[in-house]
Every structure is written in C-alpha cells, then in structure tokens.
N, C-alpha and C positions, 0 to 999 in steps of 0.2 A: 629768599631773594626775589625781588620783584623783576619780572621779565617785561612788564609793560607799564609805562608811566600812565597814570590815569588822566584826570582833567587837567589841561594846561590853560593858561590865559588865552583869551581870544586874540588872534592875530588878524587885524583888519587889512593889512597890506604888507607885502614883502618888498624891501628896497635893498638891493645889493649895490647898485651904483646910484646915480641920480634918477634912473628910471624906476617907476613904481608900478608893480602889478597889484591891482586892487584885489583883495581876497584871494591872493595866489596860493594860499594854503587851505582855503575853503573852511576856515575856522569861523568866519562871520555868519555862516548859515547854520541853522539847527537841523533842518531837513528840507526836502523839496529842491527846486532848482537853485543853483548857487547864485548868491547875490553878486552884482557887479559884472556878470558875464552875460553875453548874448548867447542864447541857446539856438543851435542850428538844426535841431530836429527833436525827436522824441527820445525818451529813455535816459535823460540827463538829470541826475539828482545828487544830493549830498548824502553821504552815508557814514556812520561811525566807523573809524578805522578797524576797531576790534571785531566788527561783524562783516567786514568787507572781504570775505573769503578766508581761506586758511593761511596761517603764517607758520614759519618754521623757526624753532628755538633750539639752541645748542648751548650746553653748559659743560664745563670741565671741572673735575674735582679729584682729590686724592683719596684713595681708599684706606690709607694709614695701615695699621696692623690688623684690621678686621678681616674676618673670613667671609662675612656676609654684610651686605649693605641694604639699607631700606631707602627706596626712592619714593618721594611723595609729590604728587601733582594736585593742584587745586586752585581755589580762589580765596583771596583774603582782602580784608580791609573795606569791603563794600558789598552791597547786595548785587546779585547778577548771576549769570550762567556762563560757564566755560566748557567747551568741548575739547577733548584730547583724542589724538589718533597716532598710530605708527610710532610707538615708543621704542627706541633702540638704545642699547647701552653696551659699551665695550672699550677696549684699548684702541681699536681701529675697526674698519670694515672687515678686516681679516680675522678679528678676534671678537666676534659678538658674544656677549653673555646671553644666557637664555632668559628672556623676558617672557613670562607666561602671558599668553593672550595679548601680544604686543599691539595688535590692531583691533582688538575687541570684536573680532569676528566670532569667537567662541562664546557660547552661552545660549541659554534658552530664554526667549522673550527679552525682558529688561535686566536679567541677572548679569552682573559683571563678574564672571568667573575668573579666578586667578588673582583678584585684587581685593584688598581690604579697604575699610573706610574708618575714619577717626571715631565716629560715634553713631549711635542709632538715629540721631536727629539729622544727620547729613543726608542731603538728597542727591544720591548718585545712582545712575542707572545706565544700561546699555541702550543707545539710541540708534535705531536703524533708519531714521529719517535724514540724518545728517552725517556725512562721512567723506573721507577723501581716499582715493586709491593709493595703495602702496605699490612700489615697483613690481611689475609683473602681474598685477591684478587686472582682470578684465573689467568690462562695463557693467557687471552684474551687481548684485546686492552688496551692502557693506554695513559697517557699524562704527560708532565712536562711543567714547565715554562722556557722559554729561554730568557735570558737577555744578550744583546750584547752592547759593546762599541767599535766604530770604531776609535775614536780619543783619548782614554785614559780618557775621562771625566766620572764621576760617573754616572752609570745607575742603577735605582732601581725600584722595584715594592713594593707596600705597601698596608696595610689594617688596618682599625681602628676596634678594638675589644673591646666591653664593658666588664668591669671587676667588675662593681659596683652591689650592690643588697643586699648582706648580711648585716644585721644591719639596713636597711632602713625600713620605715613604710610600703612600698608596695613591695611585691614580686610577680613577674609574674609567676604563676604556669603553664602557657602555654609553658614556656621555660623549657629546661632541668634544673634541680635544680642547676647543676654545673655552669650554666650561671648566677646565682644570688648570687654568693658567694664572690664577691670582698670585701676585707677589706682594710683599709689604711695600707700602709707599708707592703704589702704581697709580698713574693718572688714568681716569676714565672719562669718557665723553657720553653724556646722555643727550639725545636729540628727540624731538617730538613735534608734531603738528598741532596747532591750537587755533581756536577762534572763540569769540566771546559775544555776549549780548549785554548791552549796557555800557555806556561810554566811560564809566568809572571803574569797570571791572579790572581787578589786578590779578594776573596769573602769577602763581608762585610755584617754585620748585625748591625742595630741600632734600638733602641726602644725610643719612645718619649711619653710623656703624651699628651693627647688631651684636650684642654681647652673647656669650656662650649660652645664657639662659633664655635667649630669644627676645630679650627686652632691648629697646632702642638705647644705644650709647650716645656718644657726643655727636653733635651736628658737624658735618664735614663741610668746611668752607668751599665755596664754588665761585666761579666767575664766568661771565659771558664770553664766548669766543667772538673776537672782533668781527664786525660785519660792515659792509659798505652801506647798507641800508638798515640801521637799527630801528626797531619799532618806535622808539620815542621821538624820532625825527619827524614822524608823520602826524604828531599831535593827535587831536581828537577826531578830525573828519578827513575824508577824501571824497573826490568826485567820482561818480559811477556813470559810465557811458555804456548803455546796453541796447542791443538790437535783438528783438525777438524774432524778426524776420529779416531777410536780406534788405539792405538799404544803406542809409548814411545818417550819421548824427555827429554832434560835436559841440564845442563852445568856443567863443571868440571874445577878444577884448582889445581895445585900442589903448596903448600905453604912452603916457606923456614923457618926453625926454627932456633932460636938463640941457643947458647950454654946453656943459662939459661933455655930455654924451655925444653931441654932434661931432666932436673932434676925434673920436676913436671908434674902432670896431667893437661891436657888442655881441652878446650871445644870449639866447633864450634856452633855459634848461627846464625840463619837466621830468618828474619821476613818474613812471608808468608801470603798471603790471597788466600784462595781456593774458587774461585767463582763458578766453575763447576767441578764436578768429578763424572763420572759414572762408578761405579764398578771398582775402581782402587785405586791408592795410590800416595802420595807425600812423598818422602824419602830424608832425609839428611844423608849422609854416609861419613865416614872417613876411608881410608885405610892407615895404618901406620905400615909398615912392612909386611912381607909375611903372618903372622898368625893373625894380628890384624885388625878387621873390625867391626866398631861400626855404628849402624843405629838407627835413629829415624824416625817415620812414622806418617802420617795423612791419614785417610781413608774416611773422610767425609767432604763435603763442607759446610761451614757456612757463607761465605762472610765476616768474620771478620779477621782483622789482628791478628796474633798470633805468638808466639815464637816457632820455631822448633830448638831443641838443642840436642847435643850429646857430652858426655865426651869421651876422648880417651887418650891412653898412647902413647907418642912418641916412635916409633920404626923404624923411618926412618927420614933422614934429610929433606925430602920433602913429607910429607903426602898429599894424594890426597883427596880433598873435592869434593863431587858430590851432586847436587840437581837433582833428577830424578822424572819425572811425568809419571805414567803409567795409561792407561785407557783401559778397555776391553769392554765397552758398549757405544753406542751412540744412544740409542733409543729415548732419550728425548733432542735432540739438540746436539751441540758440546760436545764431551765427556769430555774435560778437558780444564780449563782455570785457571792458577795460576800466581799470582804476587809475586815477590821475591825482597827483598831489605836488605841492611845492614848486609851482611855476615861478621862475625868477628871471630877471634880466640883469646881466653883469658884463664884465669885460670879456672879450673874445678869448677863446682857448684853442689849443692844438692838442690832438690826441694821436700818439702819446705825447705827454708834456715834455718840451725841451728842457735841458738842464738850465739854460738861461734864456729868457724871452723878455724882450722889451718892446712893447707896442709904441710906435711913433705916430705922430699926428696924421690923420687921414689925408691931409693935403699933400703928404709926402709919398703917397702910394704911387705905384707904377701902373699906368694905363697900358693895357696889353694891345699892341697893334694887331691887325688882321693876320699878318705874317710875322711871327715872333722869331727873331734871329737868336741863335745860340752859338757862342764861341767857346771852344774847349782849349785850355792851355795845359801844358804838362803831360802827364801820363794819359794815354788814350787807348785802352785795351778793350777786350770783349765785354767786360762788365760795364765800362763807361758807355759802350755802344748800346748795351741792353738798357741801361739807365735812361739814355736819351730816347730810346724807342718807347719804353714804358711811360715816360713823361709826355711824349708827343701824343701817344694813343689816348692817354687819360685826359689831357688838356683838350684835345679835339672832341672827345665824347662829352666833356663837361661844358665846353664853351663854343665849339665849332672852329676854334682858332687853330691854324696850322703853323708848325714850327719849321724852320729851315736853318741849315748850318751856315755859319759865317766864319771865314778864315780869320778875319780881324774886324772887330767892331770899331767904327769911327769914334772919335772923342765925344761927339754929341749924339751918337746913334743909339737909339733905344734897343735894349736886348738883354740877354742873360749871359753872364760871363762865368764860366765854370773852370776853376783852376784845381787840378788834381795832382796832389803829391809832388809839387814842383820845387818846394823850398825844403831841402833836407836839413837846413840849419834850425828850422823851427820844429821843436818837439811837439807832436800832437798825439792824442789818444787814438789807437786804432779805431776805424769806423767813424771818426769824428768829422764834423764839418762846422763851418760858420756860414751864416747867411745874412746878407745886408740888402735891404730893399730901399731904393731911392727913386725919385720921379723918372730918371732916365736910365737907370741901370740896376739890374739884380746881380749881385756878386755872391757866388758860392765858392768857398775854399775848403777843400777836403784833404784829410790825411792820406787817403787811399781811394781806390776805385769804389769800394763799398760805401765809404763816406759820401762820395759823389752821388751814388744812387739814393742814399737816404736823404741827402740834402734836397734832391729834386723831388722826392716824395713829400717832404715837408713843404716845399714850394707850392705843390698842388693844394695843400691845406690853406694856403693864403689867398687862393684865387676866389674872388667874390663877384657877383653881379654888381655893376655900378648903378647907382640910383638914376642916372641920366641915360642909361643904356650902355652896352658893351660890358667889358670885364676889367677888373683891376687886380693887382697883387698888393695885398695890404702891406703898408709900411711897417717894417719890424726889423729888429736886430736879434739874431739867434746864435747861440753857441751850444752845441749838443754832442753828446756821445752816449752810448747805451750803458745801463747799469750792469748788464751781464754780457760777456763776450761770446757765450754759447746760447743760441736761441734756435731750437730745432724742432722738427716734426718727424714722427715715424710714418713713412708712407707705406701703407699696407693695402694691397689690392691695386685697382687701376688708378692711374693719374695721367695727366697729359701736360703739354707745354703751357696751356692756359692756366692750369692750376699752379704750376711752378711760377709763372708770372705773378699769380695772386700771392703766393708765399713771399716772393721778393718784394712786392709792394708793401707787405706787412712787416718787412725787415727781418724775416727769418734768415739765418745765415748757414743753416745746416739741415740736412735731411738724412734719415736712416732708411736705407732701401734694402729689403731682402734680396740677396744677390747670389744664391747658390745655383749656378746655371749648369753645373756638371760638364758634360761634353756636347751640349747643344749650341752650335754656332749661331743660330738665330737669336736665342736668348742672350748670348754674349753680345751680339751686335746691338740689340735693343738697349742693353744696359750701358754699353759704351756711349750710345747716343744720349741716353738719359743723363749720364754723368757729365757729358759735354754740355748739355743744356743747363744743368745745375751750375756748373762752374762759370758759364757765361753770364749767369745771373748773380754771381757773388755768393752762391749757396754751395757749401762744401758737402759733397755726397759721401755718405758713410755706408759702405757695404755691410750688411748683416748676414752672417752665415749661421743659421740655426744649429744649435748643438746641445746635446744632453737632454734639455727639457722637451724639445719638440722633434719632429721626425725626419730631419734632413738626411742623416746617414741611413736611417731605417728605410727610407724610400729607395735608396740605392741597394741596400742589402737588408731585408727584414730580419735576418738572423743575428743582427747586432743588437736587437732590442733587449732591454733589461727584462729578464724572465722571472717566473716564479718556479722555485725548485720543487720537484716531486721526489721524495725519497721513499723507496720501498713499496711501489705500487705492486700488488699481488697479481701475478699472471699464471695461468695454467695452460701450457702449450700442448696441443694434441696433434700428433702426426705432423703434416706440413700445412695445417690449416692456419691462415693468418688470423691474428687477434688484434683488434683495435685498442690502442691506448686510451686512457680515460679523457685526455685533453687534446684538442686540436692545436695547430700552430706551434709545433715542437721545434726548438732551436737546435740546429746542428752546425757547429763550426769546429775548427781545430781545438777549441778550448772547452767545448761542451758537446755532449752527444748522448744518445740513448745508451744506458749502461744496464746490463742484466747480470745479476748475481744469483747464487743459490739463496735459500730461505734464511741462512744465517748471515749473509753478506760477506762471508769469508772467501768464497770461491767466485772469481770473476770470469764470466764467459766472454768469448771473443766473437765480435761481429764478423761475418763472412765464413767463419769456421763453424760456430755453434748456432748462430741465428742470422737472419737477414732482415733488413728494414725495408718495408714497402712504403716509400715516401708518400706523405699526404701533401697538403698545401700550407704554405705560409702566406695566407691570403688576406689582403686588406678588404675591409668592408667597402670603402670608397677612398682609394689612395689620392684621388684628385682633391679631395677636401679634408684629408687627414682624419678619417673617421675610425682609425684603429683597425684591429684585426677582426676578421669575420668569424662569427660563431658557426657559420655554415661551411667552413673550410673542410676539405676532405681529410679524414683522420689518418694518422700515421699508424701502420700496423707492423707487427713482428711475427715471424714464423720460424720454426726449427728448420735447419738445413738437413740434408740427407745424412751427413756424418756427424750430427750434433751430439755434444756431450751433455746436453740438457735432457734429463730423464723425461720421457713422455708422461704427461699427466701429473707431474710433481710440481707443486707451486714454486715459482721463482719470483724474484723481486726486480722491478724495473725502476730506474731513477733517471730523471731528465729535467730539463728546463723548458717551459712553454710560455708563450706570450699570453698573459692574462688580460690584456687590454682589448676586451671584446666589444665591438660595436661602439667604442668611444675613442675620442682622439687623445692627443697629448701622450705619446708613447716615448719615454726616454730610452736612450741607448745605454748599454752596459759599459761603464768606464774601464772595465778590465777585459774587454774584447779587443784583441790586437787589430782586427779588421777595421775597427772604428777609425784608427789614426791613419790608416792607408787612405780611407775615404776622405776624412776631414783634412788631412795633410794636402791631398791633391786639390781639394776645393779651395782652401786658404791660399795655397801657392798660386793657383790660377788667378784668383781674384786680385791678389797683390800685384802679380805680374801684368795682368791685362788692364786693370783699372787704376792703378797707382794711387791708392787712397792715402790720406793722412791718418785716418782712424780706421779701425776694424772692430765691428761689433760682433761678439761671439754668443749672443743670446744668453742661455742658462736660466731662463725663468721657468717657474712652475714645474720643477722636477718632482713629480708626484709619486715616484717609486724608485727606491734604491736599496741595494743590499739584500735583495730577495732571491737572487739566483746563485748557482754554484760558483760561477766565476768570481762574483764579489765576495762570497763567503770564504772561498779558498784564499783570497788575497790577504786575509787577516787584518785588513784596514777598516776603520770606521767609515761611516757615510761621509763625514767631514773630510777625512783623508782622501777618500776616493774622489770626492767632488774637487778638492784642491789639486789632486793629481791630474784630473782631466783639464781643468783650467790652465794649469802650468804647462801641460803638454801643448795645448793649442797656442798659448802665449809664446812658447819657444819656437813653434813652427812659424808664427807670424814674424817674430823678431829675427829669425834666421833669414827670412826673405827681405825684410826692411828693418834695420835696427832702430829707425826713428819713428816707426809707426806707434800710435797710441791704441791700446786695446780697451774696449768698452764692454760692459756686460750688465745685464739686469741684476739688481742687488737683492731680490726678494728671498732667495734661498739662503743668503747670509744674514738676513735681517731678522733679529730676534722678535720683532713686532709684526712680522709678516710670515711668509712660508718657511723661514728658517727654523722656527719652532712649530708654527701652526700648520703642520704638513697636511692636515685634513680640513683646513678651512674650506667650507663647502659652498661653492656657488654653482648652480646647475648649468649644464650644457645640453642643449636640445631637450630641456624639460626634465632631465634626470641628473643626479649627482655624478661627477666624474669618478671613475673607478680608480682606486689606488690602495696601496698597503699603508694606510695612514698610521696604524698603531706602531708598525716597525719604524717608521720615520720619526714619530714622536719620541720613541725611545732612544733614537740615535740621530740627534739633530745635526744639520749641516752648518749651523752657525759658527762653530770653531774653525771652519775652513778660512774665515776672514783673516785669521792670524797666520795663515800658511801661504798667502798669495803675494805676488809682487805689488808694491804699493803705488806703482804708476798706472795701475788699472783704474779706469774711471767707472764708478758704480752708479748705475742709473736706478734711482729709487722711485718707485711708483705706488701711489695710492689714489683711489678714484672717488671716494666719498668726500663731500664738502667738509665734513668734520675731521678728516684724517690729517691734513697738512699741519694744523697747529698742535696736534697731539702726537700720535704715533709717527707721522711723517717727519716732524721736527726731531723726534728722538732718534729716528733712523739716520737722518743726516748727521746728527751729532755722533752717533755710534760709529759710522764710517769715517767721519772727519777726524775724530780723535785717534783713529788707527792710522791716519796718514793718507787716506784715499781722497781723491777728487770725486765730486758727486754732481749729478744732475737730478732734477725733479720731474716726475712724470704725471701730469694730469690727464684726464680722459675727456668726457663729453660735458662735464659740468663747469660753467664759467666761474662759479663761486670757488670751486676747488682750484681752478687754474689761478685765480687771483691770490688765493691763500698760499699756494705753492711759491709764488714769487716772493711773498712776504717772508715765508719760512726760510727760503734760500738766502735772502739778504740777512736775516737774523744770524744764521750760522756763519755766513761769510764775515759779517761784522765781528763775530766772536773769534775770528782768526782761522776758520776752517775753509777749505777750498771748494766751495760750491760754485761751479762754473756757469750754471744757468738752468734752462728749462728744456725738456724734451717732451713735447706734447705727443700723446699716443692715441689717436682717434680710432685705430683698429677698423678701418673701413670707411667708405664714402658716406655712411649715414650718421657718423658721429663727429661732425666738425663744429659743434656748437660752441666749443671753448677756444677755438683757434684764435679768434681776434683778441679775446681777453688774454690769452697766453702771449700773443705778440706784443700787445700794448704794455702789459705789466712786467714782462721780462726786459723790455726796453727801459721803462721807468717804473720802478717798484712803488706801489701805493704806500702812503704814509701811515696807514692805520697799523696798529699792533694788537 
C-alpha cells in the first residue's frame, strides 16, 4: 500500500474564493527561492516534501488466524532512497509487540541486525548519519534504516513478529506479557517515522501472515488511520524557512481580491511544521488597508503539521500576506527551522466551528463604540457575571474597548443584548445559544447561563480591526450547541483562578480535582474555594478520591497496603536474642500479623506468651511524592519470651505479609482489609457532605498488584471479584450519602486492551520499571469485574498514543458501551491523540452507545499541549473518519 503519493501535477495557484494566492502550494518552483513570493531574508527555499524532515505513518491491519506476522517496509515504483526509524507494532501503547531493533540503534557499523531483506541486490543498511529521536532518547548518537532502489524495483526490509499466546495452554512468562496476547482476528497498528530522497519515491508497507513452515502466507489488507494532514495533500514541494543564527526571515505576497471578496470577511490559512524554534515566533499576518493588521502566532516547536490561520476584513484591493520566522536564541543548535505549505485565502471561519454559521454582508457589521453597553435579560447568576467579566477582559485586551452594563438599551442605541433562559416555552439544547449581528445591535439568546458564556466567547471571535480604524463585530447569524455535553480536564498539581478562566474560555464544563483532604481544615477550605470558583465559571467540579490503585488510604495507614505473603520463613531463636525477619515493612492489622509455628506448621505459637515482636518501621521512601516504601526501613524482629514454649535453638516457621513496593510508587491497598473502608468511608462521606458534588471520581487506575497477600488469598475470591467488591463498597458509601450522585472511575483495569489483561505493560517511572506481581495478575485478570458493577458508573477510558484511539481505544469504548456503561475518553499531551479521541467518541455514540465526551488528562502543568485541541474537537467533532 502506498503511503506517499508521488509526482502530482504542478499547481500554479490556489484559489478558494475569488482571491488567488500565486504558487500557494509551492509546486511552481523546482528548487531555490519560491516563485511569486517576496523573500524577506535568507534561508528561504523550496524543498521536496519527502525530504523535508521526518514524517509519521500509521497503518491498521487484522492478524487473522496467524500466530506470526511479517511486516515489510521499503520503497517501490521508482528509484530513490527512504529512511525508516522508530517502528512500533501492537494492539495499543499498552500492548506493544516486540519489534527487534525497532529504532535501529543495535548493530555494528552498517549492519541491520534483527531485520531481513528481500534479496541480495537490495541496498539496505544502518545509517548513523540520519535519524530521529524516539521518546526518552537524549541528544546523543542514533541510527535509522536506509533502503534504496537504483532501478525502480521494489526494495524492502522485513521482520517476522510473533503475535500468538493468549488463549493457548502455555504462556511464556519470561516474555513481556504483551508478547503473549495474540488472539485470532485482532487488529494491530504499525507506526513508523520515515523520510525520503527523490520527489517520486513511494514508501510502501505490507503485512503478511507467516505459515507454520516460516514461509509468508497471504497479504493482510491494511488501511491508513485517518489524519488531519495526510502526506498526499502536501503535493511535491514545501517551502523551507531556516535560520542558522538568530534573526528573522520570511516570505510575503500581495493577493488580488475579487469584487465579491470585498463584501465578506476572509481568512488566510497556512499549514506549517515548526521543527526548531529557539525563543522566537512564527507569525502569519495580513495587512489590508492602512489600519487593518491581523496576526496569528506560534511560539513553540512540536514537529507536527498544524494550521496557522487568521481572519481579516478586506480594506485594500491587494492585501499583503506574510509568513515571518523570528528567533532570538541559538544555544541549542540552529535557532529556527519551519516548513510551510498550502497557503490559501477563503471565507472567514470560527474555531470551534458553530453548528450553523451564515456570514452576512460586511456593510451589516457592528462598529464597536469606545464604551460598549451590554444589557442582560432573564437569568443573571454567577456564571453570567463571570461570562461578562471574561468578555470584558478579553475585549479590552484585544481592542482597548471598555464595556459597561446597561439596564435597558434604547431602541436605536448600539450595544449587546444578552437574553438568558427567559423563554421557557422555547425548547433549546443545553449550553446552546443563537447570535445575530446587525449594524446597531448584537443579540445573543442562550438556553442557560453556560450558553450565555459560550455565546460571548464566540462573539470575541467576530471582533476584527476595521480597515479605516477602530474595531467591528463581523455581521453573522449563528446557532450553536456542543457535540458533547461532557468536556472535562483532570487538574493534577497546582492551578489557579487564571487557569480556570482559561478553561472556561475554551468551553470546558467539568474538571476532576483530587480531593482527599482528610482532617485538614485548611485543605478543605481551599477545596471549597476552588469548587466555588469552578461553579461560578460554569465548570462542574468533580472530586476524585484516590482508591485501590494509588496510595490515598495507605498514606493514612500504611498497614492497609496489598502485601506479599511469606509462608514458612525459617527462624532459629536462641535465648532472648532478637532475630530480624527477612523483609522490612511488615503489615500488622487485625486481619494479618506475624505468625510463628513449629517446623511442621501444625503447632501455632502465641504472641505475648511464646514470642514478642520488636516493631520495625512501615516507612515510606518519600510519602509526599508517593515514592512507595523504603528499603532502609528498620527491620521487624522477634524473640522468645521468658516462659516461651518455643524450644531454644530449634527451627520454627514465620509467616507474614510485607509491603514489597520498595522505593517505587503506586501502592494499592488490600480490598480485604477492613481498615480500608473506615478510611475511605470517612473520606467519601466528608467530600460529599462538604463539597456537594454531582459526580464522585473513585480512581481505580493502574492497580499493579492484587491477590498476593494472605488477606486476599483467604477471601477465596478472584482478583476480579475482589476488584468488584471494592468498587461496589465505595459506590454504596457514596450512594448512601447522596442517592443522585454519579460515580466515575478509570476503566483501564476492566479494559481487555489495557491493564485489565496487560497487567505488566511496562512503562518506566523515574528511569526504572514499576515493581509489581505481573505474572499473578496476568493469570487472574480483573476484566470480568466489568460484569459485576452497577451500570450507572461512568468509565473513563484513557490511552495516550496517537495510534490508540482509532484502534484499541475505540474497541474499549465499544466494550464498555455494549455492557451498558457510559464512557468518557482520556487523551494526554498529544493533540493528534486528542483529536482522534473526539472522532472515536462520536463513532460509538452514533452507534447507540453512551459516550458522553472527553476528559483530558494532562497530569501536571507541563503537559497541556492537547488542551485546546480537546476543547475544540469535543465541542465540534472533526469530520474525518
């Protein structure tokens, strides 16, 4: 299957409306500076798309009934060279199959170890001069695979990868569990980075089943995962803007407008990829008339193609479009490298796109007076007050214009008329609004207070500099409501009122906030203030009480941790000398303790009468950052009492449970320890009583050890049954406090494509794998617990790799949806992943399952890159499939 379209016909101009951008796709030029553009500095040239940096490809295929598959990467149909790097294959990022030498780092010299090639005449070798970093790799050396064809014949490298194991009688636990998970007719995603040399080079990927004799079987059909920026849309060439030292460069062109263009607002779009940018910016600007200057800006490199766009009002017959790159620092290599393609002029647009938008003639626009009056009719609560504040602050920052309240606008008085939920006879969608702009009046009618907020945020998108000076609101007619009624963010770590304002402007309506404050009145007060701030912004605060998977209860009482059972540790006690047990951090509760028997196990000795325990420590490495239990904790010791029935010098057996989570975080509690539900019951009851939430999130992600201590083993229940018992107990505690509350939880432990079966899917923490009893959990999956839970629990499904949502993520949503659960989707830092989650969510909802929306999980202040994409695409889902 071709991943890259080769030579396409030359495009000399791009015309979306009457306006024409000459050579806007840079196909007119073969090399050197782009034709029809004014060059504003050095380092501007045209370059073949295939050689303009690394590109990412993703294909999905079904493994059929094969136990091994062969993946082939190469070049076909033309002479040229293609480089490959970072080859990954699996059901999801939680179930990667073992691709030998996936990044081509292994090997001596030019040898491609772990990979085969079609024939001896194929030119393939390991290239250490051209490579891209894989996640976590530093700035040191690297390598890629280089595949060349001198005569146009197909040249490929290949590798056979086992996918069988799950469901068979033998599972090899010496392998990563994910290497044992193949099932018949399972979908797999292959992803890789590639770049090419030669404008007609065609990258190919094929997958084959491998027969029992090791020979290739049938070809497995595959398809491209839908992309916002597929390679074929870039044609043959792109523009390259490079700064080798700090400075400024760019390109510019004047565009001729038609008579029709003068009557409507327009938009300039450019597709850009910012590979390198040190302390600078990439700007797209339009100058249209002496007073009209519109600018859009990017200030961070992320290596992804993205849209840079700006609306403008025609104020001249030939507005000037400029792409400019500025860099002020070059301490870490070349200060700037930017690729640009597909510069077009078309009708103005609003992001996120309204359900219904009709642009009216520009002469119907509203000229904004220096003091803009705003009248509010109908409901006027805290959310409306926040909406007016956010609108006023943004308008002043954008234009310098000040707003003022008006009790009643005169019939001919210019202003904004905001009507909120006043007509109960008119049925409107929640959060919906309509917006009408005329020369004298802007009218917004909303179904509720949130609709008023979102209508005012859209109104800001219509504000433009007027060609003759001042500002106008573009004439338009809009009716709008969101595609998903749940649009949330998990707030982890520090946040403030300004960030909540930012989320409200982006139209998020929910946040999940870790909320277990125990008996700390100051923490409770801060949470109450945060909840009040959220509600005043139309954002529903959802308290999260961490449970089972992470350490909330353990931080209160370390002895509730899920332990590892020791049975029959041999001890020889002499006199009254204390003897240390083999493991630190020993668990001692009413349900488990140190037990000593004779060497046969038949005679049980009694603590206090026969022996005494000299307590050691149940000590955290760093409790403030959840770093697990310390390997340096003082040991527990035992010694004979004066009247002991333990024979001196005769071996006895000690049994106990200890915390095996040494120097690593993520310590689950034991669901069969009664103390847990005293702690969790108090926490949940306090939260519901003090914060009055509509939802309660009970965590339950990443439970990486279960069924390993005596308390769980004595219960006689499976891991799934113990998991369900814990969820149901917390659910009942919450419902006893408020029967109307909705319980939410992470779905990964119930998800057969995630931790539900892949209990040892291994991603490092602080540079080393997390410690867990993965073999035990793989033998005793928690997935069946999904059939034992109340169906009104909302399952939060999360996958973070861009390839996951259309594959395993979609299957997980369908898995829960068919069982009757409502779901949300959880992207992380990748904007492509966020966009695809919205598409997957709509797909399952359209199929009749209740996916209510998106819950973005940035996990700290440094991972906000996908927030805006989540906001825009959960309000209006992209059309691609």
